[in-house]
N, C-alpha and C positions, 0 to 999 in steps of 0.2 A: 584811171590809167590802165592800159592793156595788160593782161596777164601774160602776154607773149614777149615781153621785153627780154632781150638776151644780153649776154655779156658783150656781144659784138656791138649792140646799140650803145651801151655805156662807153665802150672804147671809142666809138666814132665821135660821140659828143664831147668826150674828154680830150680827144686828140692824142690818144696813146694806144699802145698795143693791147690786145686781149690778155696777154700774159701779165702786163703791168696791172691791169684791172683786177685780175685774179689775185695777184700778190697784195694789192692794196686792200681788197675786201677781206683778205685773211690777215690783215695787220702785219704784213711782212716788213721787217726793218730795212729791206732792200729798196723800199720806196720812200722817197723823201716825205717827211711829215706833212708839208703843205700840199704836196701832190696827192698823198694818201687821203687827206681830208677832203680835197676837191673831188676826187673820184667817188668817195663814199657818199658825199652830198649829192652828186649827180645820180648815183644809183638809187638813192632814197627818193629823189624827186621824180625819177622815171618810174618808180615802183618795181625796180628789179628785184627778183627773188631767185636765189640759187636753186638749181635743179638738183634736189637731194638724191633722187633716184639715179640720175646720170652720174653724179659724183660717187655714189655707192658702188656702181658698176665699175667705175674707173679705178677706185682705190680698193675694191673688194671688201668694203665694210660699210654698213648702213648706220652703225651705232644705234640699232634698234633690236630689241629682244621681243620674242613672241611668248605669250602666256596662254595656255589652253586649260580651261577649268570647266567643271560641270555646270555651275550655276552661281553667278555673282550675287544673286539675291540671298543665297545662303550666307548667314553672318560670318561663318568661318572663312569662306572664300572671299567675301568682301574685305575682311581684314587682311587676309593673305595677299590679295591683289595690291592693296595699299602698301603693305610692307615691301613687296617686290618692286613696286613702282618707286618707292622712296629710295631703296638700296640702289636700283638701277640709275636713278637720277643723280645720285651722289657720284656715280662712276661715269656720268656723262652719256647715259643711254636713255632712250625712250622705250616705252613698252606698249605693244599692241595686245589687246585681250579679246579672246573669243570664247563664248560659252558653247558647250556640247550638249547640255541637257541629258548627259549620260548615254548619248546615242553614238554608236560607232561610226555611222555614216557622217554625222555632223563633225565628229572628231577628224576623220579623214579629210573632209572638205576644209576644215580649219587649218590642218597641217599644210595642205596644198596652197591655201591662201597665204599663209605665213612665208612659205618658200618663194612664192611669187613676189612677195613684198621684200624679198632679199634680207630677211632678218638674220642677224649674226648667230643667233642661237635660240633654243626653245626651252621653256619651263613647262612641264606637262603634268597635269593630274589625270591619269589614265582613265578612260571610260570603259576599258575592257581588258581582259586577261589574254586575249588571243591575237591582238594586233601585231602585225609584222613591222615593228618600228624601224629596224635597220633598212628595210626596203623602202619605206615611206620617206624616211628622213635623209637617207644617203649619207653624205659627209657633214651635214649640218649638226653641230653639237647640241645635245639635249640633256637636261637634268629632270629627273622625276621627283615631284614633291607630294607628300601626303600618301601616295600610293605607289606600289611597285609596278615596274614594267613586267611583261610575261616572264615566267621562270626561265624559258629557253634563251632569253636575251638579257637577263637581269645583269649579268656581269659586264655588259657593254656600256652601261650608263651609270652615272652617279645618282644616288637616291638620298633624299632628305626627308626623314619621317620622324614622328613622335614615337616614343616607346609605348605602343598600344597595350601590350601584354601587361607590363608593370603598372601602367596607369589604371587599367581596368581592375587588376588585382587589388590595388590600393583602395579603390572605391568600394569594392565588394567587402574587403576586410573591414572597412570603416562601418558599413551597414551591419555586418555581423557583430562587430564590437558594440553596436548600439542595440543589439538584441534581435535583429532579423534572423529568421531561420528558414524561410521559404522565399527566396529571391528570384523573381521572374526576370527574364531578359527579352527585350525586343531589339534584335540585332539589325545591322545595316545589310543592304543588299550588295554593298561594295566588297569585292573579293578580299583585298588586303586587310582593310580594317575589320571586316566581319570575322575573318579567320583568326586574326590576332586578338581581338577583343573577346571572342568566345573562349580562346585559350586562357586568357587572363581570368575570365569568369570561372572556368572549370578549375584552374589552379587554386583560386581563393577558396572555392568550396571544398576541394580536397584537403587543403591545409587546415580547414576547420572541421574536417570529418563529416561534411554534409554531402549526401548522395545527390548527384545531378539527376534531374527529372526532365526528360524530353518534353513532357507535357507543358512545362512552363518556359520553354525556349521557342520564341517566335521570331520570324524574320519580316521586316517591313518591306513593302514593295518600294521600288525606286521612287515613285511619286508619293509615298506615304499614305495612300488612300486606305490601307487596312489597319493603320495604327490605332484609331479609336476602338475598333472592334477587338484588336489584340489587347488593348489596355483593359477593356471590360472582361475579356476572357481570363486574363491573368489575375486581376485584382478581385473580381467578383466570383467567377466560376471556379477558378483554381485557388482562391483564397490566399494569394501571396501577401506577405506582410511587408514586402519591399519590391520595387520595380526598377530595373536598370535599363536606361535607354542608351543605345550605342552611339548616338550623335544628337546634335542640337535640334535638327529638324524632327527627329522621332520624339524627342522630349516635348517639343512644341505641340505635336499632335496629341500626346498623352495629356498634357495640361489642359488642352481644349476640351477633352472628354471628362476630366475629373469632376467638374460641377454636376454632371448628369449622374454620377455614380453615388454621390452622397456617402462617401466613406470617411472613416477616421482611423487613426492608429496604423498608419502605414508610412513607409519611407520611400524616398526617390533617390536615384543615382543617375548621373548623366556624364557621358564623355563629351567635352566641350562645356564652355561656361558662358553665361550672360550676366551682365551687371544686374538686370532686373530680377534675376533669381533671388536676390536679397529680399525681395518683397513678397515671395510666395508664402502662403499660409502653411505649406507642408515643409518639413525639413528636407533638404536636398544636398547631396554630396556630389561634387563635380570635379572633373579633371580639366584644368585650364591649360590649353596648349600654348607653347612658347611661339606664338605666331610671328612676331617680329624677327625672332632668331631663325625660324624656318625660312622666311623670306630672304633674310640677309645671307644666310649660308647658300641658299639656292642660287642667288645672283653671283655671289663671289665664286662659287664653284663653276658656274657656267662661263663666266668671263675668263677664269683660269683656263678652261678648256678651249675657249675661243682663241686664246693666245698660244696654247700648246695642246694640239690634238692627240699627242702621245702620252698625256698625263694619265697615270693609272686611275681607274675608277674607284670610288669609295662609297660606302654607305654611312650616313650620319643618323644616329638615333638620339633624339632629344627627350629629356624627361618632362613629363607633365607635372603641374603643381596641383596637389589635392586641396580643395576648398570644402571643408566639412559643414560649415554653417550650422553649428549645434543649436538646438532649440532653446536652450537656457540662455544663450547670449543674444538670440534674435528677438525673443519675446520676454522682456523683463517683467 
């Protein structure tokens, strides 16, 4: 059947007005049950499908949200996307997802695409600290998740993030409590998380009266290509007895390099968690992020702002759960 069947075609075959067809297809009690059933059956037989875009323009709502993330292949964003989709679905909304690969141009293109699709609001994990979001988004509501918008406009948007400082501090404290004295860090290239997780790292060292050493503070490239080299530098050349990776992709790069280093008696710490970390031969302390809650709050806050654009903005900071995986319980 043709994809161009219109409501007018249904009305003509049913012998009723287009308004009656519209009411019947929306299960309006204003249409008698037998007439409603007849119209719905005719619409099905003809292959009629409502024009969602036309309807969204008419009622000024598409019941669709946009989500802009760096990379859905990253386990954290895979889970976050699912959490947001689940929360949106429960509220009767669909979600469009676009990846930016941490590129500002791709992010700008993604935002333009979402606006063209008439999304009711956007959930954004920012690719850069200098983007003029108010100019790009206009009146479209937006919530930032996992990362901050630029400082100049931060007060204009809701933010939903994990407590990076405290989570990192707890990981480093745990490593120190197990005897580590020289803890290297491979930090993220992402501005928000990098700054906050480095602060937590330094605070933990200060509390333990350990002096920070710039020689054991490294930063991963966005693509992670230098992580294996940094792992060797810190664990072999700098003789670190523990290594903290600021996110799960960095830790994955470290783990791929470890077999080549043939080292023993060192510890690992990572922000983010994976179930398969249970099977690592090295003890690892991780911060498990409350991903389902991050997604749920992001959607709830965005929908609240869709309803009331005068709602005061807020920042939500959620606690990470520390998973120590002690050696004595993992290897009986």
